N, C-alpha and C positions, 0 to 999 in steps of 0.2 A: 425264206429271205425275197422278195423278190428281183426281180432280173435286172432293174435297174436302181434297186440299192445295191447290188453288190457290184455291178459297174461304178458307181457311183464311189465305194470302198476301194475298188484297186487301178482305180486311177493311177497314171505317174508318167512319167519321161523314160523309163526304163524299159528294157527290152523286154524284160519278162513280165511287166506293168501292161505293154502294149500288145504283146502274144496273146494276155486272161483277154483283156477286151475285145481282140479282134474275133476269139472264136466264144464267146459269150454274144457277139455281134452276130455272127454266123449262125444263132441257133444252138450252141452248143449244151447238154445236158450238164446241171452243176448240182451239187448236195452241199448242203451250209449245214453244219452239226453244231450243236448243242453245245456251251463250254462244259465240261465235266469237272470232277471234280479232283483232278490231275493238277499236282502244284508244279508251275513254271519251270522250278530247279532240277525235275525229273526232266522235264523237256529239254530243258539247256545241254545236258549231260549227252540226253541222245544226239542232240540238231552239231553237237563237237565233232563226236566220232565219226556223223555222216561226213562235214567235213573235211574232217584229215581222211577219209576214204575219195572225198570228191578229189581235192589238193593232188593225194598222193598217185591219182588216174591219169591228174593230169586233164579232166573235164573242165565245161565250163559250169561256171555256178550262178547262172544269170539270174538277179533280186534275189539273192542268199540274203543277207542285211535287211533290205524290207521286209522277205516275208519272216522273220525274225521276230 
């Protein structure tokens, strides 16, 4: 995926989007993997566990909902 395409997809007003766009604009390396065959349901369980862990630790979760 071309850098400008990724930047267009990441455009948003939230802090996570702004940070990602700034890093890409500064020339950060990135990798975009092709979609696999894993079902979204199995991802949902993994991310639910991660969200509980983040909340338990009191860490910020910038852009969590948008990322999911």
